[in-house]
C-alpha positions in Angstrom: -9.6 1.5 16.8 -12.6 -0.4 15.3 -11.1 -3.9 15.9 -13.7 -6.4 17.0 -16.5 -5.0 15.0 -17.4 -6.4 11.5 -17.5 -4.0 8.9 -19.4 -4.6 5.8 -18.2 -3.1 2.4 -20.2 -2.9 -0.9 -17.8 -4.5 -3.5 -19.1 -2.4 -6.4 -17.9 0.8 -4.5 -14.9 -0.6 -2.9 -11.2 -0.9 -3.8 -8.3 -2.5 -1.8 -5.2 -0.3 -2.5 -2.0 -2.4 -1.8 0.9 -0.3 -1.3 4.7 -1.1 -2.7 4.7 -4.8 -2.3 7.9 -4.9 -4.3 11.0 -6.9 -3.6 13.2 -4.0 -2.8 10.7 -2.7 -0.3 9.3 -5.7 1.3 11.3 -8.6 0.1 13.9 -10.4 2.3 16.8 -9.4 0.2 15.5 -6.1 -1.0 17.4 -2.8 -0.8 15.3 -1.8 2.2 15.2 -5.2 3.8 17.4 -3.8 6.7 14.7 -1.3 7.5 11.3 -3.0 7.0 11.8 -6.9 6.6 11.9 -7.7 10.6 8.5 -6.2 10.9 7.2 -7.4 8.0 7.9 -10.9 9.0 6.8 -10.4 12.7 3.5 -9.0 11.6 3.0 -11.6 8.8 2.1 -8.7 6.5 2.5 -10.8 3.3 0.1 -13.5 4.6 -2.5 -10.9 5.8 -2.3 -8.8 2.6 -2.7 -12.1 0.6 -5.7 -13.0 2.4 -7.2 -9.6 2.1 -6.5 -9.5 -1.8 -7.9 -13.0 -2.2 -11.3 -12.0 -0.2 -11.6 -8.8 -2.0 -11.3 -10.6 -5.6 -13.8 -13.3 -4.7 -16.3 -10.5 -3.7 -15.9 -8.7 -7.0 -14.2 -5.5 -5.3 -11.5 -3.6 -7.2 -7.9 -4.4 -6.7 -5.2 -1.6 -7.1 -1.6 -2.3 -6.8 0.6 0.6 -6.5 4.3 0.5 -7.1 7.2 3.0 -7.1 9.8 2.5 -10.0 12.1 4.6 -12.0 14.1 5.0 -15.1 17.5 3.3 -15.1 19.0 6.6 -15.2 16.7 8.1 -12.3 15.9 11.0 -14.7 12.2 10.8 -13.4 13.2 10.8 -9.8 13.1 14.1 -8.0 15.2 13.9 -4.9 13.3 16.4 -2.8 13.3 13.8 0.4 15.9 11.9 2.0 14.0 8.8 1.4 14.1 9.4 -2.5 17.7 10.2 -2.1 18.5 7.0 -0.4 16.5 5.1 -3.5 18.9 6.6 -5.9 22.0 6.1 -3.7 21.1 2.3 -3.4 20.5 1.9 -7.0 16.9 0.6 -5.9 13.5 0.4 -7.6 14.5 0.4 -11.3 11.8 -0.1 -13.6 11.7 -3.5 -15.6 14.0 -5.3 -12.8 13.2 -8.0 -10.3 14.1 -5.8 -7.7 11.2 -3.3 -8.7 8.7 -6.2 -9.3 5.7 -7.0 -6.9 6.7 -10.2 -5.1 5.4 -13.5 -5.9 3.1 -14.3 -3.2 1.3 -11.0 -3.9 1.2 -11.1 -7.6 -1.7 -9.1 -9.3 -4.4 -11.3 -10.6 -6.3 -10.8 -14.1 -8.2 -7.7 -14.0 -6.2 -6.1 -11.0 -5.0 -2.3 -11.7 -1.2 -1.8 -11.4 0.0 1.9 -11.1 3.4 3.0 -11.1 4.4 6.4 -9.8 7.7 8.2 -8.9 6.6 9.7 -5.6 6.4 8.4 -2.0 2.4 8.3 -1.9 0.4 6.3 -4.3 -2.5 8.5 -4.9 -2.2 10.7 -8.1 -4.2 11.5 -11.1 -4.1 7.8 -12.4 -5.6 6.5 -9.1 -8.2 9.2 -8.7 -9.4 8.5 -12.4 -9.6 4.8 -11.7 -12.1 5.6 -8.7 -14.1 8.0 -10.7 -14.4 5.7 -13.7 -15.2 2.9 -11.3 -17.8 4.7 -9.0 -15.5 3.7 -6.1 -15.8 5.9 -2.8 -14.3 3.6 -0.3 -10.7 2.4 -0.1 -9.1 -0.1 2.0 -5.5 0.6 2.3 -2.6 -1.9 3.4 1.1 -2.2 2.8 4.4 -0.8 3.8 5.4 1.3 5.1 2.7 2.6 7.6 4.3 5.8 8.3 5.6 6.5 4.9 3.6 5.5 1.6 0.6 4.1 3.3 0.0 7.3 5.3 1.0 9.5 2.4 -1.7 7.5 0.1 -4.3 7.6 2.8 -4.1 11.4 3.7 -4.4 12.4 -0.2 -7.3 9.9 -0.6 -9.1 11.6 2.4 -8.5 15.1 0.8 -9.8 13.7 -2.6 -13.2 12.8 -0.7 -12.8 9.1 -0.3 -13.9 7.2 2.6 -10.6 5.6 3.8 -10.1 2.3 5.9 -6.7 1.5 7.1 -6.4 -2.3 7.4 -3.9 -2.1 10.4 -2.8 -5.5 10.8 -1.7 -5.6 7.1 0.7 -2.7 7.4 4.1 -2.3 8.9 6.8 0.0 9.4 10.5 0.0 10.4 9.6 -0.1 14.0 6.3 -1.1 15.9 6.6 2.4 17.5 6.7 4.0 14.1 3.7 1.9 13.0 1.7 2.5 16.1 2.3 6.6 16.1 1.3 6.5 12.3 -1.9 4.7 13.2 -2.9 7.1 16.0 -2.4 9.9 13.7 -4.4 8.2 11.0 -7.3 7.4 13.3 -8.2 11.0 13.1 -8.5 10.8 9.1 -9.7 7.3 8.5 -11.2 3.9 9.9 -8.6 1.7 11.7 -9.7 -1.9 11.3 -8.1 -5.4 10.9 -8.4 -8.2 8.3 -10.5 -10.4 10.5 -13.2 -7.7 10.8 -13.6 -6.9 7.2 -16.6 -8.5 5.1 -16.9 -7.7 1.6 
């Protein structure tokens, strides 16, 4: 882990990718609060993410939010994983509802990009196009859950040719052990750092 070493990033080539900061995922009363909220609170993920996003905006870096949301009848959900089956069973993440909205403390600002997708990871053709058109080759990735959507997005971004940095203390999973195992795996693919060491 690179903690303790300041890392400088060129804002013109850097994007912060903020993963699934939606009420059903990270809110205290969301559909998946029973899985994630304890660790989100214990690790102060919302506070850390808010600070990271503010720093990046001030520096002029690109901010990209990914959110997962489905049609009310789930006609666009492919239930090919237990997690997505759970989403449908819980009636969660319906596009246009408060439950699928990004939570108030982390609302996108003017000029921030918001990408809505229907898969576990946030990396797809829309995100790839944004990076290409913006000349961005470095991604700072943070959000919930570390071992699911963060890791999935990071792996796809690495395969796409991006330099990937995981902002470890702005991520969490259902348990500390799950988070730590994911970070250990990601350390072979991405740089691991913390909010305090990022200079944009």
